[in-house]
C-alpha positions as CSV (number, residue, x, y, z in Angstrom):
1,M,46.9,395.0,87.2
2,Q,50.4,394.8,88.8
3,I,52.6,397.1,90.8
4,E,56.2,397.3,89.7
5,I,59.0,398.8,91.8
6,E,62.5,399.6,90.7
7,I,65.1,398.7,93.4
8,T,67.6,401.7,93.3
9,G,69.7,401.1,96.4
10,I,70.4,398.9,99.3
11,R,71.4,399.3,103.0
12,K,73.4,396.5,104.6
13,D,73.5,395.6,108.2
14,N,76.8,395.3,110.0
15,G,76.7,391.6,110.6
16,N,78.9,389.0,109.0
17,H,76.9,386.8,106.6
18,Y,77.8,383.7,104.6
19,N,75.5,384.9,101.9
20,P,75.9,388.7,101.0
21,H,72.3,389.0,100.0
22,E,71.4,388.3,103.7
23,A,73.3,391.4,104.7
24,V,70.8,393.6,102.9
25,A,68.5,395.0,105.6
26,Y,66.7,397.7,103.5
27,Y,65.9,398.3,99.8
28,R,65.4,401.8,98.3
29,W,62.8,401.8,95.6
30,V,60.7,403.9,93.3
31,D,57.3,403.0,91.7
32,V,56.0,404.0,88.3
33,N,54.1,407.0,89.9
34,G,57.4,408.4,91.3
35,K,56.6,407.3,94.9
36,T,59.8,406.4,96.7
37,G,60.8,404.7,99.9
38,I,63.4,402.8,101.9
39,T,61.7,399.6,103.2
40,D,63.0,396.7,105.3
41,R,63.9,393.4,103.6
42,T,61.1,391.4,105.2
43,T,58.4,393.9,104.0
44,V,59.7,394.0,100.5
45,V,59.9,390.2,100.3
46,G,56.3,390.1,101.6
47,W,55.2,392.4,98.8
48,L,56.7,390.1,96.2
49,E,55.3,387.0,97.8
50,W,51.8,388.2,98.7
51,G,51.2,391.5,96.9
52,I,49.9,394.8,98.4
53,N,46.1,394.8,99.1
54,G,45.7,391.8,96.7
55,T,47.7,393.4,93.9
56,P,50.8,391.4,92.7
57,V,54.1,393.2,93.0
58,T,57.3,392.7,90.9
59,A,60.7,394.3,91.5
60,Y,63.5,395.0,89.1
61,V,67.0,396.6,88.8
62,H,67.5,398.8,85.8
63,R,70.9,400.4,85.7
64,V,71.4,399.3,82.1
65,N,69.2,397.8,79.4
66,P,67.6,395.3,79.6
67,L,66.3,395.5,83.2
68,A,66.8,392.5,85.5
69,Y,63.7,391.3,87.4
70,C,64.2,390.2,91.0
71,D,63.2,386.9,92.6
72,V,62.7,386.0,96.3
73,K,65.3,383.5,97.4
74,T,65.8,381.7,100.7
75,S,69.2,381.1,102.2
76,A,70.2,377.9,104.0
77,A,69.6,379.7,107.3
78,G,66.0,380.4,106.2
79,T,66.4,384.1,105.5
80,K,64.4,385.4,102.5
81,F,65.9,388.1,100.3
82,L,65.7,389.6,96.8
83,Q,68.2,388.5,94.1
84,S,68.3,390.0,90.6
85,R,68.2,387.5,87.7
86,S,71.4,387.0,85.9
87,D,71.9,389.0,82.7
88,D,74.9,390.0,80.5
89,T,76.1,392.7,82.9
90,S,77.0,393.0,86.6
91,S,75.5,396.6,86.6
92,N,72.0,395.1,87.2
93,N,73.2,393.0,90.1
94,I,71.3,394.1,93.2
95,L,74.4,393.8,95.3
96,N,76.1,396.4,93.0
97,L,73.5,399.1,93.8
98,P,74.6,402.1,95.8
99,E,74.2,402.2,99.5
100,C,71.3,404.3,100.8
């Protein structure tokens, strides 16, 4: 069994970042059961890396078909963040999601 969450929005901090993905401080999400939340970057990254109570977690962006799964990436400064996989549209780019 696996938990899937759709990333539906982002909240950026006010700092200047070389990598714009590092500016995302919170992700807004919804799971398949309709549960929603706005959770800090470190926690969401941990869910994808380690799971929740032993259950693996995947995240995706789905503004247009097909959906784009997200991977955990690490910046040169060591900051971990989510990045959506490239597809044929920029609509599924995590940085193009609305601010929450």
